[in-house]
N, C-alpha and C positions, 0 to 999 in steps of 0.2 A: 531446511532441505529434507529432514525426515518425513515431515508431515506431506510433502509434494513429491517424495521419492525422487529429488533432482540432486543433481552433482554441484559441489561448490562452485565449479568453475562455470556453471550455468546461470549462477546468481549473479544479477547486476543490480546496483542501487544508482538511482537518479534523484537529486533533490532540486527542487525549482521553486524559488521563492517568487511569489506573486505580489506586484505591489497594490494591486486593486482586487479586493475581494469582498464582496457583499454577502453576508448571512441574512437567511431569510428575514428576520425580525429587523435587519438594519441596524443592530445594535454594534456600536463601534468598538465597544470593550471585547467583543467576543473574537477569539482567535479561530483559526480553522488548521487543522492538520489532516491531510487526505491521502491515504496511500494507496495506490493500484497495484497489483500483481498480477502479470500477465504469465500465463503457462501455456505450455504446448497441450494439445488435447490429450486425454487418456486418463485425466485425474477424475475420480468420482466426486459426486456432490458432497458427499461426507469430507472428502479431503479438503476441497475448496472451503466449506463452511468451516472445518478445524483450523485451517490456514488463516482464514481472516479472523477468528477469534484469538487465536495466540498473537497475531500481528497486533490487535487492539490491546491487549493485554501487554506486549512488549513497549508499545507506544505510550502507554498509560504510566509505565513505570519508569519510562525515561524522561517524562514531560517533568521540568521543575515546577515547584509550587508557583502558582500564579495568582494575582489578583482578581483577575477575570475568568470568564468560560473559555474553554477551548471545545469546540466541536471536532471530534476525532472519527474518523471513517476509514475502513478499509473494504477493498472491493476486489475479488479474485474473478479474473477473466480469463477466456481461452483466446489465444493467438490464433488467427485462422491461417488457411493455407498460403497467404501471402507473405507471411513474415519471413525474413532472411536475416542472417548473420554472418559476418565476415570478420575474422582478426586478421588485420593486416600489419606486417612489421615482425 
């Protein structure tokens, strides 16, 4: 929230488990954890970079000790003018 200058109420988390993932080298023992962070426009490149680095740190600390490799990534992107949100109920 601090890095992106966002309100807590604007932050959402969605986790999606994928049954079929292929890592580039095809190694079945390699897991993948990918985080995409969508922001409304107006953040600087420095803010986006700092946010992706911080998310990588958080993900790394949250992962349990594993026997195999885990490819971890974080991507910050700008939502375009077509993004809409509604709270119903």
